[in-house]
PDB file of N, CA, C and O in Angstrom:
ATOM      1  N   UNK A   1       0.821  -1.211   0.133  1.00  0.00           N
ATOM      2  CA  UNK A   1       0.036   0.150   0.100  1.00  0.00           C
ATOM      3  C   UNK A   1       0.838   1.215  -0.061  1.00  0.00           C
ATOM      4  O   UNK A   1       1.993   1.227   0.363  1.00  0.00           O
ATOM      5  N   UNK A   2       0.267   2.234  -0.710  1.00  0.00           N
ATOM      6  CA  UNK A   2       1.189   3.503  -0.904  1.00  0.00           C
ATOM      7  C   UNK A   2       0.239   4.600  -0.496  1.00  0.00           C
ATOM      8  O   UNK A   2      -0.977   4.454  -0.619  1.00  0.00           O
ATOM      9  N   UNK A   3       0.840   5.810   0.040  1.00  0.00           N
ATOM     10  CA  UNK A   3       0.129   7.070  -0.168  1.00  0.00           C
ATOM     11  C   UNK A   3       1.119   8.043  -0.725  1.00  0.00           C
ATOM     12  O   UNK A   3       2.312   7.824  -0.512  1.00  0.00           O
ATOM     13  N   UNK A   4       0.815   8.928  -1.306  1.00  0.00           N
ATOM     14  CA  UNK A   4       1.772   9.714  -2.092  1.00  0.00           C
ATOM     15  C   UNK A   4       0.962  10.812  -2.853  1.00  0.00           C
ATOM     16  O   UNK A   4      -0.220  10.668  -3.166  1.00  0.00           O
ATOM     17  N   UNK A   5       1.608  11.773  -3.084  1.00  0.00           N
ATOM     18  CA  UNK A   5       0.932  13.021  -4.060  1.00  0.00           C
ATOM     19  C   UNK A   5      -0.480  13.480  -3.498  1.00  0.00           C
ATOM     20  O   UNK A   5      -1.275  13.960  -4.305  1.00  0.00           O
ATOM     21  N   UNK A   6      -0.871  13.353  -2.043  1.00  0.00           N
ATOM     22  CA  UNK A   6      -2.070  13.589  -1.621  1.00  0.00           C
ATOM     23  C   UNK A   6      -3.038  12.634  -1.890  1.00  0.00           C
ATOM     24  O   UNK A   6      -4.174  12.861  -1.473  1.00  0.00           O
ATOM     25  N   UNK A   7      -2.811  11.574  -2.526  1.00  0.00           N
ATOM     26  CA  UNK A   7      -3.817  10.531  -2.822  1.00  0.00           C
ATOM     27  C   UNK A   7      -4.168   9.833  -1.516  1.00  0.00           C
ATOM     28  O   UNK A   7      -3.408  10.039  -0.569  1.00  0.00           O
ATOM     29  N   UNK A   8      -5.289   8.979  -1.327  1.00  0.00           N
ATOM     30  CA  UNK A   8      -5.490   8.170  -0.313  1.00  0.00           C
ATOM     31  C   UNK A   8      -4.770   6.846  -0.483  1.00  0.00           C
ATOM     32  O   UNK A   8      -4.253   6.541  -1.558  1.00  0.00           O
ATOM     33  N   UNK A   9      -4.740   6.025   0.636  1.00  0.00           N
ATOM     34  CA  UNK A   9      -3.982   4.819   0.519  1.00  0.00           C
ATOM     35  C   UNK A   9      -4.562   3.863  -0.763  1.00  0.00           C
ATOM     36  O   UNK A   9      -5.756   3.657  -0.979  1.00  0.00           O
ATOM     37  N   UNK A  10      -3.652   3.435  -1.400  1.00  0.00           N
ATOM     38  CA  UNK A  10      -3.854   2.758  -2.788  1.00  0.00           C
ATOM     39  C   UNK A  10      -2.787   1.572  -2.941  1.00  0.00           C
ATOM     40  O   UNK A  10      -1.774   1.619  -2.243  1.00  0.00           O
ATOM     41  N   UNK A  11      -2.982   0.525  -3.821  1.00  0.00           N
ATOM     42  CA  UNK A  11      -2.148  -0.317  -4.142  1.00  0.00           C
ATOM     43  C   UNK A  11      -1.129  -0.163  -5.201  1.00  0.00           C
ATOM     44  O   UNK A  11      -1.476   0.342  -6.269  1.00  0.00           O
ATOM     45  N   UNK A  12      -0.032  -0.504  -5.038  1.00  0.00           N
ATOM     46  CA  UNK A  12       0.888  -0.611  -6.115  1.00  0.00           C
ATOM     47  C   UNK A  12       1.300  -2.099  -6.308  1.00  0.00           C
ATOM     48  O   UNK A  12       1.490  -2.808  -5.321  1.00  0.00           O
ATOM     49  N   UNK A  13       1.431  -2.547  -7.500  1.00  0.00           N
ATOM     50  CA  UNK A  13       1.509  -3.925  -7.799  1.00  0.00           C
ATOM     51  C   UNK A  13       3.193  -4.039  -8.028  1.00  0.00           C
ATOM     52  O   UNK A  13       3.679  -5.084  -7.596  1.00  0.00           O
ATOM     53  N   UNK A  14       4.030  -3.181  -8.593  1.00  0.00           N
ATOM     54  CA  UNK A  14       5.468  -3.242  -8.450  1.00  0.00           C
ATOM     55  C   UNK A  14       5.960  -2.100  -8.209  1.00  0.00           C
ATOM     56  O   UNK A  14       5.264  -1.104  -8.406  1.00  0.00           O
ATOM     57  N   UNK A  15       7.243  -1.989  -7.738  1.00  0.00           N
ATOM     58  CA  UNK A  15       7.943  -1.011  -7.525  1.00  0.00           C
ATOM     59  C   UNK A  15       7.772   0.360  -8.255  1.00  0.00           C
ATOM     60  O   UNK A  15       7.863   0.226  -9.475  1.00  0.00           O
ATOM     61  N   UNK A  16       7.564   1.561  -7.868  1.00  0.00           N
ATOM     62  CA  UNK A  16       7.133   2.585  -8.546  1.00  0.00           C
ATOM     63  C   UNK A  16       8.655   2.895  -9.668  1.00  0.00           C
ATOM     64  O   UNK A  16       8.476   3.555 -10.691  1.00  0.00           O
ATOM     65  N   UNK A  17       9.703   2.494  -9.421  1.00  0.00           N
ATOM     66  CA  UNK A  17      10.965   2.548  -9.930  1.00  0.00           C
ATOM     67  C   UNK A  17      11.105   1.565 -11.091  1.00  0.00           C
ATOM     68  O   UNK A  17      11.838   1.785 -12.055  1.00  0.00           O
ATOM     69  N   UNK A  18      10.323   0.415 -10.936  1.00  0.00           N
ATOM     70  CA  UNK A  18      10.457  -0.547 -11.780  1.00  0.00           C
ATOM     71  C   UNK A  18      10.224  -0.105 -13.372  1.00  0.00           C
ATOM     72  O   UNK A  18       9.603   0.941 -13.556  1.00  0.00           O
ATOM     73  N   UNK A  19      10.709  -0.878 -14.562  1.00  0.00           N
ATOM     74  CA  UNK A  19      10.434  -0.347 -15.841  1.00  0.00           C
ATOM     75  C   UNK A  19       8.957  -0.727 -16.254  1.00  0.00           C
ATOM     76  O   UNK A  19       8.291  -1.561 -15.641  1.00  0.00           O
ATOM     77  N   UNK A  20       8.566  -0.106 -17.232  1.00  0.00           N
ATOM     78  CA  UNK A  20       7.227   0.053 -17.885  1.00  0.00           C
ATOM     79  C   UNK A  20       6.622  -1.307 -17.977  1.00  0.00           C
ATOM     80  O   UNK A  20       5.454  -1.550 -17.672  1.00  0.00           O
ATOM     81  N   UNK A  21       7.625  -2.320 -18.486  1.00  0.00           N
ATOM     82  CA  UNK A  21       7.105  -3.743 -18.897  1.00  0.00           C
ATOM     83  C   UNK A  21       6.918  -4.436 -17.438  1.00  0.00           C
ATOM     84  O   UNK A  21       5.953  -5.181 -17.270  1.00  0.00           O
ATOM     85  N   UNK A  22       7.734  -4.222 -16.504  1.00  0.00           N
ATOM     86  CA  UNK A  22       7.446  -4.877 -15.198  1.00  0.00           C
ATOM     87  C   UNK A  22       6.162  -4.370 -14.538  1.00  0.00           C
ATOM     88  O   UNK A  22       5.404  -5.121 -13.925  1.00  0.00           O
ATOM     89  N   UNK A  23       5.961  -3.100 -14.689  1.00  0.00           N
ATOM     90  CA  UNK A  23       4.778  -2.506 -13.976  1.00  0.00           C
ATOM     91  C   UNK A  23       3.258  -3.015 -14.839  1.00  0.00           C
ATOM     92  O   UNK A  23       2.162  -3.269 -14.340  1.00  0.00           O
ATOM     93  N   UNK A  24       3.606  -3.040 -16.039  1.00  0.00           N
ATOM     94  CA  UNK A  24       2.298  -3.617 -16.781  1.00  0.00           C
ATOM     95  C   UNK A  24       2.065  -4.849 -16.570  1.00  0.00           C
ATOM     96  O   UNK A  24       0.879  -5.164 -16.476  1.00  0.00           O
ATOM     97  N   UNK A  25       3.135  -5.945 -16.429  1.00  0.00           N
ATOM     98  CA  UNK A  25       2.753  -7.248 -16.180  1.00  0.00           C
ATOM     99  C   UNK A  25       2.218  -7.390 -14.864  1.00  0.00           C
ATOM    100  O   UNK A  25       1.262  -8.134 -14.648  1.00  0.00           O
ATOM    101  N   UNK A  26       2.936  -6.535 -13.722  1.00  0.00           N
ATOM    102  CA  UNK A  26       2.339  -6.835 -12.527  1.00  0.00           C
ATOM    103  C   UNK A  26       0.918  -6.405 -12.378  1.00  0.00           C
ATOM    104  O   UNK A  26       0.111  -6.981 -11.648  1.00  0.00           O
ATOM    105  N   UNK A  27       0.631  -5.240 -13.194  1.00  0.00           N
ATOM    106  CA  UNK A  27      -0.861  -4.620 -13.015  1.00  0.00           C
ATOM    107  C   UNK A  27      -1.877  -5.778 -13.596  1.00  0.00           C
ATOM    108  O   UNK A  27      -2.921  -6.092 -13.024  1.00  0.00           O
ATOM    109  N   UNK A  28      -1.427  -6.337 -14.765  1.00  0.00           N
ATOM    110  CA  UNK A  28      -2.194  -7.375 -15.722  1.00  0.00           C
ATOM    111  C   UNK A  28      -2.480  -8.504 -14.737  1.00  0.00           C
ATOM    112  O   UNK A  28      -3.599  -8.987 -14.565  1.00  0.00           O
ATOM    113  N   UNK A  29      -1.212  -8.933 -14.016  1.00  0.00           N
ATOM    114  CA  UNK A  29      -1.427 -10.372 -13.335  1.00  0.00           C
ATOM    115  C   UNK A  29      -2.534  -9.891 -12.083  1.00  0.00           C
ATOM    116  O   UNK A  29      -3.471 -10.587 -11.694  1.00  0.00           O
ATOM    117  N   UNK A  30      -2.216  -8.678 -11.621  1.00  0.00           N
ATOM    118  CA  UNK A  30      -3.412  -8.497 -10.304  1.00  0.00           C
ATOM    119  C   UNK A  30      -4.870  -8.349 -10.840  1.00  0.00           C
ATOM    120  O   UNK A  30      -5.796  -8.858 -10.208  1.00  0.00           O
ATOM    121  N   UNK A  31      -5.096  -7.634 -12.041  1.00  0.00           N
ATOM    122  CA  UNK A  31      -6.310  -7.675 -12.633  1.00  0.00           C
ATOM    123  C   UNK A  31      -6.847  -9.007 -12.983  1.00  0.00           C
ATOM    124  O   UNK A  31      -8.012  -9.283 -12.696  1.00  0.00           O
ATOM    125  N   UNK A  32      -6.082  -9.841 -13.578  1.00  0.00           N
ATOM    126  CA  UNK A  32      -6.585 -11.314 -13.913  1.00  0.00           C
ATOM    127  C   UNK A  32      -6.685 -12.121 -12.653  1.00  0.00           C
ATOM    128  O   UNK A  32      -7.578 -12.967 -12.706  1.00  0.00           O
ATOM    129  N   UNK A  33      -6.058 -12.084 -11.623  1.00  0.00           N
ATOM    130  CA  UNK A  33      -6.136 -12.586 -10.358  1.00  0.00           C
ATOM    131  C   UNK A  33      -7.572 -12.130  -9.593  1.00  0.00           C
ATOM    132  O   UNK A  33      -8.234 -12.897  -8.894  1.00  0.00           O
ATOM    133  N   UNK A  34      -7.893 -10.817  -9.852  1.00  0.00           N
ATOM    134  CA  UNK A  34      -9.052 -10.451  -9.535  1.00  0.00           C
ATOM    135  C   UNK A  34     -10.389 -10.967 -10.286  1.00  0.00           C
ATOM    136  O   UNK A  34     -11.441 -11.329  -9.759  1.00  0.00           O
ATOM    137  N   UNK A  35     -10.091 -10.908 -11.543  1.00  0.00           N
ATOM    138  CA  UNK A  35     -11.250 -11.555 -12.352  1.00  0.00           C
ATOM    139  C   UNK A  35     -11.465 -12.908 -11.906  1.00  0.00           C
ATOM    140  O   UNK A  35     -12.568 -13.391 -11.654  1.00  0.00           O
ATOM    141  N   UNK A  36     -10.278 -13.534 -11.816  1.00  0.00           N
ATOM    142  CA  UNK A  36     -10.511 -15.194 -11.513  1.00  0.00           C
ATOM    143  C   UNK A  36     -11.307 -15.374 -10.281  1.00  0.00           C
ATOM    144  O   UNK A  36     -12.245 -16.166 -10.184  1.00  0.00           O
ATOM    145  N   UNK A  37     -10.840 -14.524  -9.264  1.00  0.00           N
ATOM    146  CA  UNK A  37     -11.446 -14.880  -8.025  1.00  0.00           C
ATOM    147  C   UNK A  37     -12.808 -14.220  -7.549  1.00  0.00           C
ATOM    148  O   UNK A  37     -13.435 -14.617  -6.567  1.00  0.00           O
ATOM    149  N   UNK A  38     -13.202 -13.129  -8.391  1.00  0.00           N
ATOM    150  CA  UNK A  38     -14.324 -12.215  -8.231  1.00  0.00           C
ATOM    151  C   UNK A  38     -15.303 -12.627  -9.124  1.00  0.00           C
ATOM    152  O   UNK A  38     -16.470 -12.423  -8.791  1.00  0.00           O
ATOM    153  N   UNK A  39     -15.054 -13.212 -10.287  1.00  0.00           N
ATOM    154  CA  UNK A  39     -16.130 -13.293 -11.224  1.00  0.00           C
ATOM    155  C   UNK A  39     -16.523 -14.799 -11.266  1.00  0.00           C
ATOM    156  O   UNK A  39     -15.796 -15.748 -10.975  1.00  0.00           O
ATOM    157  N   UNK A  40     -17.891 -14.832 -11.708  1.00  0.00           N
ATOM    158  CA  UNK A  40     -18.427 -16.085 -11.984  1.00  0.00           C
ATOM    159  C   UNK A  40     -17.694 -16.776 -13.163  1.00  0.00           C
ATOM    160  O   UNK A  40     -17.658 -16.250 -14.275  1.00  0.00           O
ATOM    161  N   UNK A  41     -17.030 -18.134 -12.853  1.00  0.00           N
ATOM    162  CA  UNK A  41     -16.320 -18.721 -14.120  1.00  0.00           C
ATOM    163  C   UNK A  41     -17.169 -18.981 -15.157  1.00  0.00           C
ATOM    164  O   UNK A  41     -16.581 -19.329 -16.181  1.00  0.00           O
ATOM    165  N   UNK A  42     -18.615 -18.914 -15.244  1.00  0.00           N
ATOM    166  CA  UNK A  42     -19.322 -19.101 -16.348  1.00  0.00           C
ATOM    167  C   UNK A  42     -19.260 -17.942 -17.205  1.00  0.00           C
ATOM    168  O   UNK A  42     -19.556 -18.019 -18.398  1.00  0.00           O
ATOM    169  N   UNK A  43     -18.852 -16.768 -16.596  1.00  0.00           N
ATOM    170  CA  UNK A  43     -18.633 -15.344 -17.233  1.00  0.00           C
ATOM    171  C   UNK A  43     -17.348 -15.449 -18.093  1.00  0.00           C
ATOM    172  O   UNK A  43     -17.277 -14.674 -19.047  1.00  0.00           O
ATOM    173  N   UNK A  44     -16.458 -16.195 -17.907  1.00  0.00           N
ATOM    174  CA  UNK A  44     -15.064 -16.278 -18.664  1.00  0.00           C
ATOM    175  C   UNK A  44     -15.498 -16.959 -20.039  1.00  0.00           C
ATOM    176  O   UNK A  44     -16.268 -17.920 -20.048  1.00  0.00           O
ATOM    177  N   UNK A  45     -14.908 -16.354 -21.313  1.00  0.00           N
ATOM    178  CA  UNK A  45     -15.191 -17.029 -22.389  1.00  0.00           C
ATOM    179  C   UNK A  45     -14.018 -16.979 -23.322  1.00  0.00           C
ATOM    180  O   UNK A  45     -13.091 -16.200 -23.099  1.00  0.00           O
ATOM    181  N   UNK A  46     -14.024 -17.750 -24.316  1.00  0.00           N
ATOM    182  CA  UNK A  46     -13.168 -17.746 -25.447  1.00  0.00           C
ATOM    183  C   UNK A  46     -13.822 -17.483 -26.751  1.00  0.00           C
ATOM    184  O   UNK A  46     -14.835 -18.111 -27.057  1.00  0.00           O
ATOM    185  N   UNK A  47     -13.351 -16.672 -27.468  1.00  0.00           N
ATOM    186  CA  UNK A  47     -13.964 -16.415 -28.747  1.00  0.00           C
ATOM    187  C   UNK A  47     -14.516 -17.440 -29.660  1.00  0.00           C
ATOM    188  O   UNK A  47     -13.823 -18.423 -29.924  1.00  0.00           O
ATOM    189  N   UNK A  48     -15.557 -17.320 -30.108  1.00  0.00           N
ATOM    190  CA  UNK A  48     -15.939 -18.336 -31.032  1.00  0.00           C
ATOM    191  C   UNK A  48     -15.670 -18.261 -32.383  1.00  0.00           C
ATOM    192  O   UNK A  48     -16.095 -19.162 -33.105  1.00  0.00           O
ATOM    193  N   UNK A  49     -15.027 -17.325 -32.864  1.00  0.00           N
ATOM    194  CA  UNK A  49     -14.398 -16.948 -34.148  1.00  0.00           C
ATOM    195  C   UNK A  49     -13.236 -18.060 -34.420  1.00  0.00           C
ATOM    196  O   UNK A  49     -12.294 -18.181 -33.637  1.00  0.00           O
ATOM    197  N   UNK A  50     -13.358 -18.764 -35.447  1.00  0.00           N
ATOM    198  CA  UNK A  50     -12.205 -19.987 -35.560  1.00  0.00           C
ATOM    199  C   UNK A  50     -10.707 -19.317 -35.651  1.00  0.00           C
ATOM    200  O   UNK A  50      -9.708 -19.960 -35.328  1.00  0.00           O
ATOM    201  N   UNK A  51     -10.658 -18.164 -36.051  1.00  0.00           N
ATOM    202  CA  UNK A  51      -9.272 -17.702 -36.261  1.00  0.00           C
ATOM    203  C   UNK A  51      -8.789 -16.556 -34.986  1.00  0.00           C
ATOM    204  O   UNK A  51      -7.788 -15.855 -35.133  1.00  0.00           O
ATOM    205  N   UNK A  52      -9.505 -16.500 -33.953  1.00  0.00           N
ATOM    206  CA  UNK A  52      -9.389 -15.950 -32.743  1.00  0.00           C
ATOM    207  C   UNK A  52      -8.948 -16.626 -31.790  1.00  0.00           C
ATOM    208  O   UNK A  52      -9.464 -17.732 -31.629  1.00  0.00           O
ATOM    209  N   UNK A  53      -7.875 -16.199 -30.867  1.00  0.00           N
ATOM    210  CA  UNK A  53      -7.756 -16.920 -29.702  1.00  0.00           C
ATOM    211  C   UNK A  53      -8.052 -15.988 -28.340  1.00  0.00           C
ATOM    212  O   UNK A  53      -7.561 -16.293 -27.253  1.00  0.00           O
ATOM    213  N   UNK A  54      -8.844 -14.909 -28.513  1.00  0.00           N
ATOM    214  CA  UNK A  54      -8.946 -14.033 -27.351  1.00  0.00           C
ATOM    215  C   UNK A  54      -9.764 -14.752 -26.346  1.00  0.00           C
ATOM    216  O   UNK A  54     -10.399 -15.765 -26.639  1.00  0.00           O
ATOM    217  N   UNK A  55      -9.748 -14.217 -25.137  1.00  0.00           N
ATOM    218  CA  UNK A  55     -10.540 -14.647 -24.013  1.00  0.00           C
ATOM    219  C   UNK A  55     -11.080 -13.313 -23.584  1.00  0.00           C
ATOM    220  O   UNK A  55     -10.485 -12.258 -23.802  1.00  0.00           O
ATOM    221  N   UNK A  56     -12.362 -13.415 -22.894  1.00  0.00           N
ATOM    222  CA  UNK A  56     -13.073 -12.324 -22.367  1.00  0.00           C
ATOM    223  C   UNK A  56     -13.857 -12.505 -21.150  1.00  0.00           C
ATOM    224  O   UNK A  56     -14.200 -13.631 -20.792  1.00  0.00           O
ATOM    225  N   UNK A  57     -14.146 -11.487 -20.521  1.00  0.00           N
ATOM    226  CA  UNK A  57     -15.185 -11.581 -19.497  1.00  0.00           C
ATOM    227  C   UNK A  57     -16.493 -11.204 -19.997  1.00  0.00           C
ATOM    228  O   UNK A  57     -16.641 -10.083 -20.484  1.00  0.00           O
ATOM    229  N   UNK A  58     -17.492 -12.054 -19.927  1.00  0.00           N
ATOM    230  CA  UNK A  58     -19.004 -11.955 -20.479  1.00  0.00           C
ATOM    231  C   UNK A  58     -19.631 -10.695 -19.288  1.00  0.00           C
ATOM    232  O   UNK A  58     -19.969 -10.879 -18.119  1.00  0.00           O
ATOM    233  N   UNK A  59     -19.629  -9.739 -19.885  1.00  0.00           N
ATOM    234  CA  UNK A  59     -20.531  -8.521 -18.822  1.00  0.00           C
ATOM    235  C   UNK A  59     -21.953  -8.163 -19.337  1.00  0.00           C
ATOM    236  O   UNK A  59     -22.651  -7.205 -19.006  1.00  0.00           O
ATOM    237  N   UNK A  60     -22.244  -9.254 -20.310  1.00  0.00           N
ATOM    238  CA  UNK A  60     -23.577  -8.774 -20.836  1.00  0.00           C
ATOM    239  C   UNK A  60     -24.756  -9.287 -19.824  1.00  0.00           C
ATOM    240  O   UNK A  60     -24.606 -10.064 -18.881  1.00  0.00           O
ATOM    241  N   UNK A  61     -25.914  -8.685 -20.236  1.00  0.00           N
ATOM    242  CA  UNK A  61     -26.955  -9.167 -19.085  1.00  0.00           C
ATOM    243  C   UNK A  61     -27.572 -10.601 -19.120  1.00  0.00           C
ATOM    244  O   UNK A  61     -28.214 -11.065 -18.178  1.00  0.00           O
ATOM    245  N   UNK A  62     -27.313 -11.287 -20.335  1.00  0.00           N
ATOM    246  CA  UNK A  62     -27.915 -12.688 -20.094  1.00  0.00           C
ATOM    247  C   UNK A  62     -26.638 -13.714 -20.102  1.00  0.00           C
ATOM    248  O   UNK A  62     -26.773 -14.930 -19.966  1.00  0.00           O
ATOM    249  N   UNK A  63     -25.657 -13.200 -20.241  1.00  0.00           N
ATOM    250  CA  UNK A  63     -24.221 -14.009 -20.096  1.00  0.00           C
ATOM    251  C   UNK A  63     -24.240 -15.018 -21.046  1.00  0.00           C
ATOM    252  O   UNK A  63     -24.135 -16.202 -20.724  1.00  0.00           O
ATOM    253  N   UNK A  64     -24.386 -14.586 -22.371  1.00  0.00           N
ATOM    254  CA  UNK A  64     -24.164 -15.586 -23.647  1.00  0.00           C
ATOM    255  C   UNK A  64     -23.598 -15.068 -24.755  1.00  0.00           C
ATOM    256  O   UNK A  64     -23.896 -15.295 -25.928  1.00  0.00           O
ATOM    257  N   UNK A  65     -22.561 -14.183 -24.211  1.00  0.00           N
ATOM    258  CA  UNK A  65     -21.655 -13.756 -25.303  1.00  0.00           C
ATOM    259  C   UNK A  65     -20.799 -14.648 -25.931  1.00  0.00           C
ATOM    260  O   UNK A  65     -20.238 -15.468 -25.204  1.00  0.00           O
ATOM    261  N   UNK A  66     -20.572 -14.667 -27.132  1.00  0.00           N
ATOM    262  CA  UNK A  66     -19.902 -15.749 -27.892  1.00  0.00           C
ATOM    263  C   UNK A  66     -18.499 -15.311 -28.557  1.00  0.00           C
ATOM    264  O   UNK A  66     -17.569 -16.070 -28.828  1.00  0.00           O
ATOM    265  N   UNK A  67     -18.556 -13.834 -28.771  1.00  0.00           N
ATOM    266  CA  UNK A  67     -17.253 -13.303 -29.581  1.00  0.00           C
ATOM    267  C   UNK A  67     -16.588 -12.265 -28.597  1.00  0.00           C
ATOM    268  O   UNK A  67     -17.271 -11.688 -27.750  1.00  0.00           O
ATOM    269  N   UNK A  68     -15.489 -12.088 -28.709  1.00  0.00           N
ATOM    270  CA  UNK A  68     -14.636 -11.079 -27.880  1.00  0.00           C
ATOM    271  C   UNK A  68     -14.857  -9.689 -28.337  1.00  0.00           C
ATOM    272  O   UNK A  68     -14.641  -8.749 -27.572  1.00  0.00           O
ATOM    273  N   UNK A  69     -15.347  -9.485 -29.741  1.00  0.00           N
ATOM    274  CA  UNK A  69     -15.771  -8.122 -29.941  1.00  0.00           C
ATOM    275  C   UNK A  69     -16.669  -8.290 -31.123  1.00  0.00           C
ATOM    276  O   UNK A  69     -16.841  -9.377 -31.676  1.00  0.00           O
ATOM    277  N   UNK A  70     -17.271  -7.098 -31.514  1.00  0.00           N
ATOM    278  CA  UNK A  70     -18.196  -7.185 -32.479  1.00  0.00           C
ATOM    279  C   UNK A  70     -17.700  -7.393 -33.953  1.00  0.00           C
ATOM    280  O   UNK A  70     -18.505  -7.746 -34.815  1.00  0.00           O
ATOM    281  N   UNK A  71     -16.326  -7.168 -34.257  1.00  0.00           N
ATOM    282  CA  UNK A  71     -15.524  -7.276 -35.384  1.00  0.00           C
ATOM    283  C   UNK A  71     -15.440  -8.600 -35.676  1.00  0.00           C
ATOM    284  O   UNK A  71     -15.565  -8.972 -36.843  1.00  0.00           O
ATOM    285  N   UNK A  72     -15.207  -9.526 -34.606  1.00  0.00           N
ATOM    286  CA  UNK A  72     -15.118 -11.090 -34.588  1.00  0.00           C
ATOM    287  C   UNK A  72     -16.554 -11.615 -34.880  1.00  0.00           C
ATOM    288  O   UNK A  72     -16.697 -12.569 -35.646  1.00  0.00           O
ATOM    289  N   UNK A  73     -17.498 -11.082 -34.355  1.00  0.00           N
ATOM    290  CA  UNK A  73     -18.804 -11.602 -34.616  1.00  0.00           C
ATOM    291  C   UNK A  73     -19.288 -11.279 -36.028  1.00  0.00           C
ATOM    292  O   UNK A  73     -19.935 -12.094 -36.685  1.00  0.00           O
ATOM    293  N   UNK A  74     -18.967 -10.113 -36.457  1.00  0.00           N
ATOM    294  CA  UNK A  74     -19.310  -9.627 -37.813  1.00  0.00           C
ATOM    295  C   UNK A  74     -18.698 -10.490 -38.956  1.00  0.00           C
ATOM    296  O   UNK A  74     -19.263 -10.716 -40.026  1.00  0.00           O
ATOM    297  N   UNK A  75     -17.312 -11.000 -38.541  1.00  0.00           N
ATOM    298  CA  UNK A  75     -16.523 -11.580 -39.792  1.00  0.00           C
ATOM    299  C   UNK A  75     -17.170 -13.069 -39.845  1.00  0.00           C
ATOM    300  O   UNK A  75     -17.358 -13.590 -40.945  1.00  0.00           O
ATOM    301  N   UNK A  76     -17.503 -13.739 -38.663  1.00  0.00           N
ATOM    302  CA  UNK A  76     -18.279 -14.943 -38.670  1.00  0.00           C
ATOM    303  C   UNK A  76     -19.377 -15.013 -39.375  1.00  0.00           C
ATOM    304  O   UNK A  76     -19.566 -15.914 -40.192  1.00  0.00           O
ATOM    305  N   UNK A  77     -20.277 -14.006 -39.119  1.00  0.00           N
ATOM    306  CA  UNK A  77     -21.714 -13.945 -39.644  1.00  0.00           C
ATOM    307  C   UNK A  77     -21.493 -13.451 -41.245  1.00  0.00           C
ATOM    308  O   UNK A  77     -22.267 -13.966 -42.052  1.00  0.00           O
ATOM    309  N   UNK A  78     -20.692 -12.680 -41.665  1.00  0.00           N
ATOM    310  CA  UNK A  78     -20.415 -12.218 -43.080  1.00  0.00           C
ATOM    311  C   UNK A  78     -19.982 -13.459 -43.625  1.00  0.00           C
ATOM    312  O   UNK A  78     -20.519 -13.769 -44.689  1.00  0.00           O
ATOM    313  N   UNK A  79     -19.100 -14.282 -43.130  1.00  0.00           N
ATOM    314  CA  UNK A  79     -18.523 -15.513 -43.907  1.00  0.00           C
ATOM    315  C   UNK A  79     -19.767 -16.539 -43.904  1.00  0.00           C
ATOM    316  O   UNK A  79     -19.959 -17.070 -44.998  1.00  0.00           O
ATOM    317  N   UNK A  80     -20.465 -16.834 -43.080  1.00  0.00           N
ATOM    318  CA  UNK A  80     -21.549 -17.592 -42.841  1.00  0.00           C
ATOM    319  C   UNK A  80     -22.533 -17.116 -43.979  1.00  0.00           C
ATOM    320  O   UNK A  80     -22.931 -18.030 -44.701  1.00  0.00           O
ATOM    321  N   UNK A  81     -22.963 -15.944 -44.246  1.00  0.00           N
ATOM    322  CA  UNK A  81     -23.735 -15.538 -45.157  1.00  0.00           C
ATOM    323  C   UNK A  81     -23.173 -15.802 -46.511  1.00  0.00           C
ATOM    324  O   UNK A  81     -23.889 -16.297 -47.382  1.00  0.00           O
ATOM    325  N   UNK A  82     -21.947 -15.501 -46.730  1.00  0.00           N
ATOM    326  CA  UNK A  82     -21.234 -15.642 -48.111  1.00  0.00           C
ATOM    327  C   UNK A  82     -21.472 -17.112 -48.515  1.00  0.00           C
ATOM    328  O   UNK A  82     -21.976 -17.438 -49.590  1.00  0.00           O
ATOM    329  N   UNK A  83     -21.017 -18.065 -47.451  1.00  0.00           N
ATOM    330  CA  UNK A  83     -21.132 -19.418 -47.822  1.00  0.00           C
ATOM    331  C   UNK A  83     -22.656 -20.040 -48.312  1.00  0.00           C
ATOM    332  O   UNK A  83     -22.842 -20.892 -49.181  1.00  0.00           O
ATOM    333  N   UNK A  84     -23.584 -19.411 -47.559  1.00  0.00           N
ATOM    334  CA  UNK A  84     -24.986 -19.663 -47.957  1.00  0.00           C
ATOM    335  C   UNK A  84     -25.273 -19.222 -49.292  1.00  0.00           C
ATOM    336  O   UNK A  84     -25.920 -19.905 -50.085  1.00  0.00           O
ATOM    337  N   UNK A  85     -24.779 -18.038 -49.563  1.00  0.00           N
ATOM    338  CA  UNK A  85     -25.063 -17.503 -50.787  1.00  0.00           C
ATOM    339  C   UNK A  85     -24.303 -18.230 -51.876  1.00  0.00           C
ATOM    340  O   UNK A  85     -24.853 -18.180 -52.976  1.00  0.00           O
ATOM    341  N   UNK A  86     -23.354 -18.781 -51.824  1.00  0.00           N
ATOM    342  CA  UNK A  86     -22.526 -19.501 -52.792  1.00  0.00           C
ATOM    343  C   UNK A  86     -23.144 -20.833 -53.044  1.00  0.00           C
ATOM    344  O   UNK A  86     -23.087 -21.382 -54.145  1.00  0.00           O
ATOM    345  N   UNK A  87     -23.740 -21.347 -51.993  1.00  0.00           N
ATOM    346  CA  UNK A  87     -24.383 -22.889 -52.333  1.00  0.00           C
ATOM    347  C   UNK A  87     -25.840 -22.600 -52.996  1.00  0.00           C
ATOM    348  O   UNK A  87     -26.557 -23.589 -53.151  1.00  0.00           O
ATOM    349  N   UNK A  88     -26.253 -21.559 -53.328  1.00  0.00           N
ATOM    350  CA  UNK A  88     -27.503 -21.280 -54.089  1.00  0.00           C
ATOM    351  C   UNK A  88     -27.379 -21.425 -55.419  1.00  0.00           C
ATOM    352  O   UNK A  88     -28.345 -21.223 -56.155  1.00  0.00           O
TER     353      UNK A  88
END
């Protein structure tokens, strides 16, 4: 815990003199730990797009998110549409 610059007590996950890569890694690890311990495991997902390896936290109302982004969802749906159109 740290207090500085008139801020209330807060957490630092790496030494303030550490290089940027070390600080980003530490903050990312802390965020991931928080998500894994504070989130319903059913809300963790892997993108359904065949060429995407992204993972995400599903914060949708119904918890049925399938893609990491609208871009991936659009790619999959456009591809499926083109496949259907070609078969005709």
